[in-house]
C-alpha positions, 0 to 999 in steps of 0.5 A: 582735549576730550573726555568722550568715550565709554571708559568706566572711569567717571567723567570728572576723573577723566578730565582731572587725569587729562589736566594733570597730565598736561601739568606734568608735561609742562603745558600749564606751568607753575602759576598759570591758569587752567581752563575754567569751568565754562571752558571744560564744559564746552571742551568736554560736553559735561555739566558744570558740576562735572567740571567743578569736580574735576578741578576739585580733584586737582585741588585736593591733591595740592596740584592747583589752588583756586583764587577767588574771583580769578580762577584755578592756578597751577601751584608754584610752591615747590614741595619740601623733600624731607630727609628722614635720616640725614636731617637727624644726624648728629653732625647736623644739630651737633654743629649748631644747625637746625634739623630743618636745614637739611630739607630746604636746599637754601630756601628759608623755613620761618617759625612764625609762631612759637608757644612755650609752656608747661603742663601735666603730661597726658596719658600718651606723652607720660607713657612715651616719656616714661613719666608718672601721672601728674608729672609736668612736661615742657611743651614747645608748639611751633608753626613753620612757614616756607615762601610764605605758606604754612606747611608744618605744626610741631609740638615737642614734649620733654620732661620738665624736671629734665629741662628746668632752667635751660634754654629749652624752656625759652622761645629761642633754644640757641644753635642746634636747637633742643638736641644740642641743648639736651647734649649739654645736659649729657642726654643727647639723642642717639637713636630715633623712632618715627611713626607716620600716618595720614588723616583729614585735618581738624578744623583748627589744623586746616585753618592754621595750615590754610589748607584747601578743602579735601587736603589731608595731613601727614602725621609724624611722631618722633621719639628721641632716646638717649644712650641709656634707651630713655626717651627724652623728647616726643615731637608730634608733627602735623604736615601739609601732605601736599607741601612734603615729599617724605624721603628715607634712605636705607642700606641693604 
């Protein structure tokens, strides 16, 4: 393959495009090593920095990963298809299943870190949950891994007055999770609202999600409302953008 030509696109982007097309065509399969910097320099007649930039583009897109001392390889991690509507249906958590099970197609999502505590509600959290200044919230912070890779950080906020003494304040909330426990309190969610945006990760987020340089995160803020229209939970999620496909199905 060759990037020679008079196109206006920078050489490193043309090289990255050719490599991306080769990956999509199956020339380089999951786990296979891509041509190294020296190979790309010779094949395309470019400087080392140009070859390095081309590989960096694919790393930033989450298509490939660099392994120290061995080269750059096509990622063999299969993205999670997050079913934004099906996962929140009552028949999911109402029958004792985690909402995450709808996304996984038999794969195992592991919560490898859980922190449960109580703190004063921030202005944003208090505003969403309709709390007063100084009110306390139960906070559940988790990290999820799939196939050994960290993919998601989630922080749930619920009124401490609402959930005091319930399994929601424990690490293991039991079958069906938080929503099933809210149902037992007769405050089950009947409506959800999600806001989705993206940005570059903070240093802490990049470390906890083991993100390569240049990979952004997707932020999903979900609010759950009970039958009276009162917000009962705010869940702030930070997703590795290269690990997820967000799917939403709508009726016409």
